[in-house]
N, C-alpha and C positions, 0 to 999 in steps of 0.2 A: 442597476441590473445589467446594463451593457458591459460595465467594467468587470463584473463577476464572470460573465460569459466569455469575454475576451481573455481574462486571466485563466479561466479553466481550460480554454482552448490552447493557450500557450503552454500551460503545464502539461497537458496531454501530448502536445506536439513534442515538447522537450523529453518527456518520458519515452515516447515512441522512438525518438532519435537515439536516446541513450539505452534502449532496450538490451542491446548485446552486453553492456556493462552491468545493467540492473539485474539481468537474469543470473549473474554470478553471485549476487548477494545472497546471504542465507535466509532471506525472507521466506516464511513458510516452513522453515526448519529450525525455528528458534526454541530455546527451552521454554516450556509452558504451553507450547502447541500440543494439542491432544491428537494422537493417531492410534486408532484401534483397528487392527487387521485380524480378521478371522478367515475361515476357509472361503466363503463366498460373500464376504461383507467387509467393507472398508469404511470407517468413519473418521473424518478429519475435521477438527475444529481449531483453527489458528488463533487462539485467544491473544497470545503475546503479539503476534503479527498485527492483528486488528488494533491493539492498543498503540503500538508503535506508529502505525500508519495514521491513526487518528491524531496522535500528538504532532506528527509532522505536518499534517494538513491544517491543524489548528494554528500552528506556528506560522505557516505560510499565509493563512487567512488574516492573522493578526498583523502581519507585515503589510499585506495588501491594503488593509483598511486605513493604515496611517498615511 
C-alpha cells in the first residue's frame, strides 16, 4: 500500500509540473466525446477521453507492479 500511495503522489506531482504542456493536448476534445449544447443546457460526456486515460493508468499500474 505505501508503494501505491508514493507512486500515485509522484504521478500527481509529475502531472502538476507538466500541466502547461498537458493542457495543450486535445484530451476532452477527442472524437467520440459527446457534447450537447442547447440554449440553457450543456451536457458533456468524454467517453473516448475516459477510455484513453484508463488505458494509460492501467499500463502505468502494470509497470509499477513489476
